[in-house]
C-alpha positions as CSV (number, residue, x, y, z in Angstrom):
1,M,-18.2,-9.0,-20.0
2,Q,-19.0,-12.5,-18.7
3,R,-15.9,-12.3,-16.4
4,I,-17.0,-8.9,-15.1
5,T,-20.5,-10.1,-14.3
6,H,-19.1,-13.1,-12.5
7,Y,-16.8,-10.8,-10.5
8,F,-19.6,-8.6,-9.3
9,A,-21.6,-11.7,-8.5
10,T,-18.7,-13.0,-6.4
11,I,-18.4,-9.7,-4.5
12,S,-22.2,-9.6,-3.8
13,F,-22.1,-13.2,-2.6
14,I,-19.3,-12.3,-0.2
15,F,-21.3,-9.4,1.2
16,I,-24.2,-11.8,1.8
17,L,-21.9,-14.2,3.6
18,V,-20.5,-11.5,5.9
19,S,-24.0,-10.1,6.7
20,C,-25.0,-13.6,7.7
21,G,-22.1,-13.9,10.0
22,S,-20.2,-16.6,8.1
23,S,-16.7,-17.4,9.3
24,G,-14.3,-19.9,7.7
25,T,-12.7,-22.8,9.3
26,S,-9.9,-25.1,8.0
27,D,-9.7,-28.9,8.0
28,S,-6.5,-30.9,7.3
29,A,-4.0,-29.6,4.8
30,G,-4.6,-30.0,1.1
31,T,-7.1,-27.7,-0.6
32,V,-9.5,-24.7,-0.1
33,S,-12.4,-25.7,2.0
34,S,-16.0,-24.9,1.2
35,S,-16.2,-22.7,4.3
36,G,-13.8,-20.3,2.7
37,S,-10.5,-21.0,4.4
38,A,-7.3,-22.0,2.5
39,R,-5.2,-24.9,3.6
40,S,-1.6,-25.5,2.7
41,E,-1.3,-26.7,-0.9
42,S,2.5,-26.3,-1.1
43,G,4.2,-27.0,2.2
44,V,4.8,-24.8,5.2
45,W,3.2,-21.4,5.8
46,S,4.7,-18.8,8.2
47,V,1.3,-17.5,9.1
48,P,-1.7,-19.5,10.6
49,V,-3.1,-21.3,7.7
50,G,-6.6,-21.3,9.1
51,L,-6.5,-17.5,8.7
52,I,-5.8,-17.7,5.0
53,R,-9.0,-17.2,3.0
54,D,-10.1,-17.8,-0.6
55,G,-11.0,-14.4,-1.9
56,G,-13.2,-15.7,-4.7
57,P,-11.8,-14.8,-8.1
58,G,-9.0,-17.4,-7.9
59,K,-5.4,-17.3,-9.0
60,D,-4.9,-14.6,-11.6
61,G,-8.7,-14.1,-11.6
62,I,-7.8,-10.5,-10.9
63,P,-5.2,-9.9,-13.6
64,A,-2.0,-8.1,-12.7
65,L,-0.6,-5.6,-15.2
66,R,2.8,-6.1,-16.8
67,N,4.7,-3.1,-18.3
68,P,1.4,-1.3,-19.1
69,R,0.9,1.8,-21.2
70,I,2.1,5.0,-19.6
71,I,1.0,8.5,-20.6
72,N,1.8,12.0,-19.6
73,A,-0.3,13.9,-17.1
74,N,-1.8,16.2,-19.8
75,Q,-3.2,13.1,-21.5
76,S,-5.1,12.0,-18.5
77,D,-8.7,13.0,-17.5
78,L,-8.4,11.6,-14.0
79,A,-10.3,13.7,-11.5
80,D,-8.2,15.7,-9.1
81,N,-9.8,14.1,-6.0
82,E,-9.0,10.5,-7.1
83,L,-6.3,8.7,-5.1
84,V,-3.0,7.7,-6.7
85,T,0.2,5.9,-5.6
86,G,3.1,8.1,-6.6
87,V,6.7,7.0,-7.3
88,V,9.9,8.8,-7.9
89,Y,12.5,6.2,-8.7
90,K,15.7,6.7,-10.7
91,N,14.4,10.0,-11.9
92,V,11.2,8.4,-13.2
93,V,8.1,10.2,-11.9
94,R,4.9,8.1,-12.2
95,A,1.4,7.9,-10.7
96,Y,-0.7,4.8,-10.4
97,P,-4.4,5.7,-10.1
98,H,-6.3,3.6,-7.5
99,N,-9.4,3.5,-9.8
100,I,-7.2,1.2,-12.0
101,L,-5.4,-0.6,-9.2
102,N,-8.8,-1.5,-7.6
103,W,-9.3,-3.8,-10.6
104,H,-5.8,-5.1,-11.0
105,E,-4.1,-4.8,-7.6
106,I,-0.6,-5.3,-9.0
107,V,1.5,-3.5,-11.6
108,N,4.8,-5.0,-12.8
109,E,7.1,-2.3,-14.1
110,T,10.7,-1.9,-15.3
111,Y,12.5,1.3,-14.3
112,L,15.8,1.6,-16.2
113,Q,16.3,-2.2,-16.0
114,D,15.2,-2.4,-12.3
115,N,12.1,-4.6,-11.9
116,V,9.5,-3.0,-9.6
117,V,6.1,-4.2,-8.3
118,I,3.4,-1.7,-7.2
119,S,0.5,-3.1,-5.3
120,L,-2.8,-2.0,-3.9
121,C,-5.1,-4.1,-1.7
122,P,-8.6,-2.5,-2.0
123,L,-9.8,-4.5,1.0
124,T,-7.2,-3.1,3.4
125,G,-6.5,0.3,1.6
126,S,-2.8,-0.4,1.6
127,S,-0.4,0.4,-1.3
128,M,3.3,-0.1,-1.6
129,G,6.2,-0.5,-3.9
130,W,8.9,-3.3,-3.9
131,H,12.1,-3.6,-5.8
132,V,12.3,-7.1,-7.4
133,G,15.6,-8.9,-8.0
134,T,17.2,-8.1,-11.3
135,N,18.6,-11.6,-11.9
136,L,15.2,-13.4,-12.1
137,E,13.9,-15.0,-15.3
138,E,10.3,-14.2,-14.4
139,P,10.5,-11.0,-12.2
140,Y,6.7,-10.6,-12.1
141,Y,4.0,-10.9,-9.4
142,G,0.4,-11.9,-9.7
143,V,-2.7,-11.9,-7.5
144,S,-3.0,-15.3,-5.8
145,G,-6.7,-15.0,-5.0
146,L,-5.9,-15.7,-1.3
147,L,-6.1,-13.3,1.6
148,Y,-4.5,-13.2,5.0
149,E,-6.3,-11.0,7.5
150,S,-8.3,-9.6,4.6
151,N,-5.1,-8.5,2.9
152,L,-3.7,-9.3,-0.5
153,I,-1.4,-12.3,-0.9
154,L,0.8,-12.0,-4.0
155,F,2.6,-14.8,-5.7
156,D,5.8,-14.5,-7.7
157,R,6.0,-16.2,-11.1
158,E,9.7,-17.2,-10.6
159,T,9.1,-19.6,-7.7
160,D,5.3,-19.6,-7.1
161,S,6.0,-18.4,-3.6
162,H,3.3,-16.5,-1.7
163,W,3.8,-13.0,-0.2
164,S,1.8,-11.1,2.4
165,Q,1.5,-7.5,1.2
166,M,1.1,-5.9,4.7
167,L,3.6,-8.2,6.4
168,K,6.0,-7.5,3.5
169,Q,7.5,-10.9,3.4
170,G,7.3,-14.3,1.8
171,I,4.9,-16.6,3.8
172,N,5.0,-19.8,1.7
173,G,7.2,-21.5,-0.8
174,S,10.9,-21.4,-1.4
175,R,11.1,-17.7,-0.6
176,I,9.4,-18.0,2.7
177,D,10.5,-15.3,5.2
178,E,12.3,-13.4,2.5
179,V,11.7,-9.6,2.9
180,P,11.4,-7.5,-0.3
181,Q,13.3,-4.2,-0.7
182,D,10.9,-1.3,-0.1
183,I,10.5,1.6,-2.5
184,Q,9.1,4.8,-1.0
185,V,5.7,5.7,-2.4
186,V,3.5,8.6,-1.7
187,E,-0.3,8.0,-1.6
188,T,-2.2,11.2,-2.3
189,T,-4.8,12.7,-4.6
190,W,-4.1,13.2,-8.3
191,G,-4.5,17.0,-7.8
192,T,-1.8,17.1,-5.1
193,W,0.5,14.8,-7.0
194,K,0.3,17.0,-10.1
195,A,1.0,20.1,-7.9
196,M,4.1,18.3,-6.7
197,Y,5.2,16.9,-10.1
198,P,3.4,18.7,-13.0
199,D,5.4,16.7,-15.6
200,T,4.6,13.3,-14.1
201,D,3.7,10.3,-16.1
202,I,0.6,8.2,-15.2
203,L,-0.7,4.7,-15.8
204,S,-3.1,4.7,-18.7
205,E,-6.6,3.3,-18.5
206,N,-5.8,1.6,-21.8
207,T,-4.7,-1.5,-20.1
208,G,-5.8,-4.1,-22.6
209,F,-8.6,-5.3,-20.3
210,T,-12.3,-4.5,-20.5
211,R,-13.0,-2.8,-17.1
212,D,-15.0,0.3,-16.2
213,Y,-12.4,2.1,-14.2
214,H,-14.9,4.8,-13.3
215,V,-16.8,2.3,-11.2
216,Y,-15.6,1.2,-7.8
217,P,-16.0,-2.6,-7.6
218,Y,-16.8,-2.9,-3.9
219,G,-19.9,-0.7,-3.4
220,N,-19.8,1.4,-0.3
221,F,-17.0,-0.6,1.3
222,R,-14.7,2.4,1.7
223,T,-17.1,4.2,4.0
224,D,-19.2,1.7,5.9
225,T,-18.3,-0.3,9.0
226,R,-18.7,-3.8,7.5
227,L,-15.8,-6.0,6.4
228,I,-16.0,-8.4,3.5
229,F,-13.7,-10.8,5.3
230,S,-13.4,-11.0,9.1
231,V,-10.1,-10.4,10.9
232,Q,-8.8,-11.8,14.2
233,N,-8.5,-8.5,16.0
234,F,-11.3,-6.0,15.2
235,D,-10.3,-2.8,17.0
236,Q,-13.1,-0.2,17.3
237,R,-11.1,2.7,18.7
238,L,-11.4,4.4,15.2
239,H,-13.7,3.9,12.3
240,P,-12.7,0.7,10.6
241,K,-12.1,2.5,7.2
242,E,-10.3,5.5,8.6
243,R,-7.1,5.9,6.6
244,V,-4.0,6.0,8.8
245,L,-0.3,6.2,8.3
246,G,1.1,3.4,10.3
247,I,4.8,3.0,11.3
248,R,6.3,0.0,13.0
249,T,9.5,-1.1,14.7
250,D,10.3,-4.5,16.1
251,D,8.4,-3.7,19.4
252,T,6.1,-0.8,18.6
253,S,3.6,0.3,16.1
254,R,1.9,3.7,15.9
255,V,-0.7,5.2,13.6
256,Y,-1.3,8.8,12.6
257,P,-4.9,9.3,11.2
258,L,-4.7,11.4,8.0
259,E,-7.8,13.4,8.9
260,N,-6.1,14.6,12.1
261,F,-3.3,16.4,10.4
262,S,-3.7,20.2,10.0
263,S,-5.0,21.5,6.7
264,D,-1.6,23.0,5.9
265,I,1.5,20.8,6.1
266,Q,2.2,19.6,9.6
267,V,5.5,18.1,10.8
268,I,5.8,15.8,13.8
269,N,9.2,15.1,15.3
270,D,8.6,11.8,17.0
271,S,10.4,8.8,18.4
272,L,9.6,5.0,18.4
273,D,11.6,2.8,20.6
274,G,14.3,5.4,20.8
275,E,14.4,5.8,17.0
276,P,13.9,9.4,16.0
277,V,11.4,9.7,13.2
278,V,9.7,12.6,11.4
279,I,6.1,12.4,10.2
280,V,4.8,14.9,7.7
281,G,1.3,15.2,6.3
282,S,-1.7,17.4,5.5
283,S,-5.4,16.6,5.7
284,D,-6.3,18.9,2.8
285,L,-3.5,17.7,0.6
286,N,-4.3,14.2,1.6
287,F,-0.9,12.7,2.2
288,A,1.4,11.5,5.0
289,V,4.9,10.0,5.0
290,A,7.5,9.1,7.6
291,F,11.3,9.0,7.6
292,K,14.1,8.4,10.1
293,R,15.6,11.6,11.5
294,M,19.1,10.3,12.0
295,L,21.6,10.8,9.2
296,D,24.5,8.5,8.4
297,D,26.9,10.7,10.4
298,G,24.8,10.4,13.5
299,T,23.1,13.8,13.3
300,V,19.5,13.8,14.5
301,M,17.5,16.4,12.5
302,E,14.7,18.6,13.8
303,F,12.2,19.6,11.1
304,S,9.6,22.2,10.6
305,H,6.9,22.5,7.9
306,V,7.1,24.3,4.6
307,N,3.9,25.4,2.9
308,E,3.2,26.2,-0.8
309,E,6.5,25.0,-2.1
310,L,5.6,21.4,-3.2
311,P,7.2,18.9,-3.5
312,I,9.3,20.6,-0.7
313,V,7.4,19.9,2.6
314,M,9.8,20.6,5.4
315,Q,13.2,22.2,6.4
316,D,15.7,21.3,9.1
317,E,17.1,23.6,11.7
318,F,20.0,24.6,9.4
319,G,17.6,25.7,6.6
320,T,18.0,22.8,4.3
321,S,14.8,22.1,2.3
322,W,13.5,18.5,2.1
323,D,11.0,17.1,-0.3
324,V,8.1,14.6,0.2
325,F,10.5,11.7,-0.6
326,G,12.9,12.7,2.1
327,R,15.5,14.2,-0.2
328,A,17.5,17.3,0.6
329,V,17.0,19.5,-2.5
330,A,18.5,22.8,-1.4
331,G,20.7,24.0,1.4
332,E,23.7,22.8,3.4
333,R,22.8,19.1,3.2
334,E,21.6,19.1,-0.4
335,G,21.9,15.6,-1.9
336,S,21.3,13.9,1.4
337,Q,18.6,11.2,1.7
338,L,16.6,10.4,4.8
339,E,16.2,6.7,5.5
340,I,12.7,5.3,4.9
341,T,10.8,3.7,7.7
342,D,8.7,0.6,7.8
343,S,5.4,2.5,7.2
344,Y,2.5,2.8,4.9
345,I,-1.1,4.0,4.7
346,A,-3.9,1.5,5.3
347,Y,-7.4,1.3,6.7
348,W,-7.4,1.4,10.5
349,F,-9.1,-2.0,10.9
350,A,-6.3,-3.6,8.7
351,W,-3.4,-2.0,10.6
352,A,-4.9,-3.0,13.9
353,A,-5.5,-6.6,12.6
354,F,-1.7,-6.9,11.9
355,H,-0.6,-4.9,15.0
356,N,-2.8,-5.8,18.0
357,D,-1.3,-3.2,20.3
358,A,-1.1,-0.3,17.9
359,E,-0.7,3.1,19.5
360,I,-2.8,6.0,18.2
361,Y,-0.9,9.3,18.1
362,E,-2.6,12.1,20.0
363,F,-2.5,15.3,17.9
């Protein structure tokens, strides 16, 4: 209980700093300064060190979960409107409720001997999955307590290297510039996920930690215009906390605001830098995902929406049905898999902070 009280006090103190217009600056390399900026404690960083901030709780102050208890959907009392991060990996179907991830940010799992890390940064609204190397002695990640552009910095326990979640790469330590292998995740509501996968498993609230998972630890942060930590590029073309699906290539990034999708499933056949992509989403079902439209044989697919057949969400011009994870599940191309894109859902302010020239798709 003492730790929880301290945590809320830290968050409240941060809000006071922000409302007073505090901004951190860095001195010479060595420690974390009293102004709130982190300086290099372990060599070279691949991002501007003056933009790395001390989030407050400290290293492991927000405890990551390791192989936590998993239960079946019918054992969970999670409300249907609560957000989850859903995974289908090696025939394992699992949901990670954001009301738990808000307090832990990282879940380390093992899927049939494959090590996987699922992360959520509550400050940027970004959630993703990474495959972790199978030959590591300590294949686990923790919360460093540091932030870059208000976003979670993870550390791996094998080498103590630091990783930017939204950049999706190592930014400090022996694994600097290393890029993790993405795992496709689907962020949606628990009600929609259950409609897609009724027999899904779900992360249990019995985590071994004393937390009130029915309380959101950041007040009205999800809806107001304020930030807890400032960012270099604060783009006001959209509400800061509007949830967008962002997709990026080497030269271009584009966002698709979730609330702009039709209430039924909508499919957008689009292209970024000449790369054909398909975006599929629904404002009512509260999801959006993106895949590349070109198959291994060079065929560029054209897709249209499919309603009321979840997890099937679209079909191609030859009548093959494709699910929300980009898998052909029935028809001529059954068994094919669309290649995932470099994309994920985040708050608009966060996506724009990492991608200064982000385009906004006009629906």
